[in-house]
C-alpha positions, 0 to 999 in steps of 0.5 A: 500500500502506498504511503501518504506524505502530508504536513500536519499539526498534532492536536492531541496525543494519547499514550497507548501501551508502553511506548506508543501514541495515538495522535489526532492530526490536523492536515491540509488535505485530509482534514482531521485524522488519527494515526498510530505512532509506534514506539514514539515515546522511546527516548531514541525514537526518531518520532519522539519530538515530531509527534509531540503535542502542538508540533507541526511536522511532515508525516509519512503515513501508511493508511490502515483500516481504522487509522494511519500509521506514522512511518516517518516524521520530521519537525517543521515548527515547535511552539516552544514558548506556548508552555511558558504561561498557563494562559498560553497553554490553556488557550492552545489546548482549547483551540486545538480541541475546538479545531478537532471538533469543527474541522472536517474528516477526510476533506480539505482543511487548509484554511482551518490549519492556517488559522490555527497555526497563525493563532499559535504563532501569536501566542508563542511570540506574545504578539497580543492579548490572549483574549484577542487571540481567543476571540479571533479563533472562535469567530473565524473558525465558526465563520469558516465552518459555515456558521458566519453570523449576519453582521452587516445590518440590523435584522429588523430595521436595516441600520448599519451603525450605532452605539450598541447592538445585540448579536443572537448567539443561536441564530446569528443575527444583529439587532440595533439598540432600538430593535433589541429593546422592542424584542426584549433583548439587552445589547451585548456589543458596543461600537468597538466590539461590533467593528472588531467582530466584523473585521475578524469575520470578514477581512482577508486572512493576512489582516485578521489581527490588524485591528485595535480594541479597547479593554471595555470593548474586548470584554464584550467581544470576548463574551459574545465570541465564546457564547457564539462558538460554544452554542454551535458545538455538539458537545462541551469541550474538556479544555474549556473549564481549565482555560476559564480558570487561568484566563484573565478576566 
């Protein structure tokens, strides 16, 4: 049987028997896959580092009935600095689990992989507030996976701008302050948070972090982004409670 060569990011590693690992890997062409890395926990194994958690590597894979087998692996990028803080590591684990839940299996996932690598880079290099990275990943991931909210205008009156808006996490529509009041809803976005929300969901990939936001607007954006992402998941994320315990308020 022919082998497959692919780049991939290790989202999860599970110890199996004495020295094996079962990996969950996000790949650009195959989506999320499972792979057995035999003897990869042995100190002299050539797979030890390349199959590590959150390691971006080139894999040579042998297809099997239920999962792939890692034949060879070589490191492309290790995000060493992510583990320097509990906030960074907690967010990385959360994003990895969210990506694993939402990314396709057996289908192309190049955009999902690129987004996750970009966000891991931002954590690793301490480029911006972890709450900004979290909100960007949540909103952009949901948009890429078919849950793009309607962000252009108020659903009921069509107004585009205003001091406050309400975003419905379940249905993904906007209401301006007047229409929200009529509907019995409390506005959860101020002007800055709405601008950031539109920017994150609609801008081209390379400009995704090219925005500024105040502390007060970020607080509102963080709540809305999290609610929007978690509302559309089939099951709770195991990493969520730990992340909330270490993330700054």
